[in-house]
Residue, then its C-alpha position, 0 to 999 in steps of 0.5 A: m229940593p227933592s231928587s228927580p229921576t234921571k238916566t244919567l249914571d255917574t261913575f267913579a274910579n275903581p279903587n282896586p282895578a288890578r283885583d277881581y271882586e264883586i260888587r252886588f245891589e238889590c232894589p226890591e221896590f222897582t216898578c215899570v208899566c205894562p205896555k199892554t195893560g197900563q198897570p204897574d209891575f213890580a219887581t226885584i232887580r239884582i245887580s252884580y258885577i266885576p268892575d274894570q276901571k269904573c264903579v257906579e255911584l249908588k245915588s245915580l243908580k237909584l235915580y236911573l231905576w226910578t226912571y222906569r216907574d212911568e215907562g211902559a216895557f216888558h219884563e224882558a226888555v226892561t232887564n236887557r236895557i238896564l244891562d245895556d245901560l250900566v255896561q255902556a256906563l262902566d265897561p265891567r269885566q262882567m255883570r249880571v242883571e236879574g229882573d224877578f217880577m211878581v206874579r202877573g196873571g198866575i206867572h212869576t217871571v224871572v229875566v236874567a241878562e249877563h255880559h262878559k268882557r271879551 
């Protein structure tokens, strides 16, 4: 049975919670839909974080990112929403999400959103 997109982000216990270390992901095939034109937007999404008690499971992250394929979202909104959803699921010490969007209308857009645990 093929996998289906889902907003559920599965987690697992951080194997080294006493140590600060960085985890990085890159999704070069991210797509969403421009809410103004209905045309697809293509991007590379880069995620880096320092976990606290939980880490994100990769397949669930992939299926989560797939959910944006048919959703209309501005670049700024989708980048911040990905950060918000990951922070809610993981409560990391630190996290950065970068949306590096392909040129549209002659403009290359990069949106960076960050979270720092207080």
